[in-house]
Structures are given as structure tokens and as C-alpha cells.
C-alpha positions, 0 to 999 in steps of 0.5 A, a space after each residue: 375152357 370154352 368150347 371152340 365153335 367151328 364154322 361149316 356148311 350146314 348138313 343138307 336136310 334129309 327128306 323124310 316121310 311122305 312129304 319128302 318122298 313127294 318132293 323127290 318124286 317131283 324133282 325126278 319127274 321134272 328131270 325126266 320131262 327135261 330129258 324128254 323135251 331134249 329128245 323132242 328137239 333133236 327129233 324135230 331138227 332131224 325131220 326135215 332132212 328125212 323128206 329129201 327126195 320124197 316128193 317125187 315118189 309119185 312120179 313114174 317114167 310112164 306116159 301118164 307120169 309125164 302128162 301129170 308133170 306137164 299139167 301140174 299147176 305152177 305153184 305145185 311145180 314151184 313146190 317140187 322144185 323147192 323140195 329138190 329133185 333127186 339125182 337118181 330121179 333126174 337120170 330116170 327122166 333123162 333116160 326117156 330121151 333118145 339122146 346120150 345122157 352125157 349129151 343131155 346133161 351137157 345141154 342142161 349144163 349139169 356136170 356128169 360126175 356130180 349127177 353120178 355121185 349124187 345118184 348113189 344116194 339120190 341126193 337132191 340136185 340144186 333147185 336150179 338144176 332140178 328145175 331144168 331137168 323137170 322142164 325136159 320132162 314137161 316137154 315130153 308130157 306136152 308132146 304126149 298131151 298134143 298127140 292125145 288131143 289130135 285123136 290119133 295117139 296109137 303107135 306114136 312114140 313121143 320120146 323118139 319123136 321129140 328126141 329127133 326134133 330136139 336134135 335137129 335145127 328148127 327154122 322157127 328157132 332161127 336154125 338153132 337146135 331145141 336141145 341147145 336152148 334147154 340150159 335156161 328156163 327162158 329157152 325151154 319156154 321158147 321151145 315149148 311155145 314152138 311146139 304149141 304153135 306146131 299143134 295149132 298149124 303155125 309151123 306145120 
């Protein structure tokens, strides 16, 4: 009787000898490289988020810190704004003013609850909000620079003076309080301009 032949899958070829060992090692090496590549991709995806809030670690709420903030080049300030100002850092800046923090945040149109919530982890504020807070700090640096240039900075409390000035009506601003103009960068620029004119004697 003729033997019946059955069709089936061919048995896999076994790897034997030096050639087989080399192919097996090469295959494992490729798998390991692929796994390592995946790990690198995962690390690269996470990296940008570790930089949030780090751009202001140089800043300290000292006279020199605010002067540096005021004198920083425009492109540097743009970079700081884009990197994001942490809510905790924002509160540190606003604490330098002798104005209740709630009033300062209201003047800047920043919800108090939002800042307090984000401050727990120093989560970044939106670029627009962070820019307004930095503008607040720059005004303090401007006053400190003006006093230095006058040649008689000893004993002058820039924070106390600026806080009182911003809380009162100013004739050069048509009777508006500088504090009420801090919610826009245009208003902040106007306040800064009036301060410069005071230094030059235009509104002495």
C-alpha cells in the first residue's frame, strides 16, 4: 500500500554550532537595542516637564534680585515668561509689596484660589499671568535702581515707598491709582514711564 503523505508545516530549522549561536546572539542584541530605544524615547518625552519652574531658581526677593529683574534684556524676559513663572514664586514677588496679597492679585486679575492651589506644587501660571506678576517685580527693581542712581540709597525703603505711591491717585495718570493699571502690560508700561519722568524731574 502506498504510504500516505501528510502535509504540515516544516519543522523549524535548529540553530547549531558557531553560526547558529552567532545568529541567536545577533537577534537578542537587536531586541535589546530596540528596548533601549523605547526607553530613550520615554525619557525624552518626560524631560521638558522637569524644567517647569526651574527658570527662576536664580531669583531671590532681595534688592539685587529685583534690580536684575528690571535690567534684564527684553529677549531674556520673554524667555522667562515662556518658561513659566511658578505660583509660589509669584507669591514671593507679590509679598514684597506692602499691599494685601488679595488686593494685589485682584489688581492683576488673578484668581486667589488658583494661585493658592498651584502654589502647593509651584505649578506654573499662564504666560500672560506670569508676565503681569514679573512686571510688578520690575517696578520695584526700577525704584531701587532710581534711588541708587540718585546717590543716596541708604535707609530708603523702596518697597514701602512704591506700595504707598501705587495705592494713591496720581495726577500724571489722570487721577488713577497705579495699582489699578497693573492688569495690562500697557498699563504697567505707563506706570513705569511716569516713574522715569519723576526721576527726570518732569513730575517732581
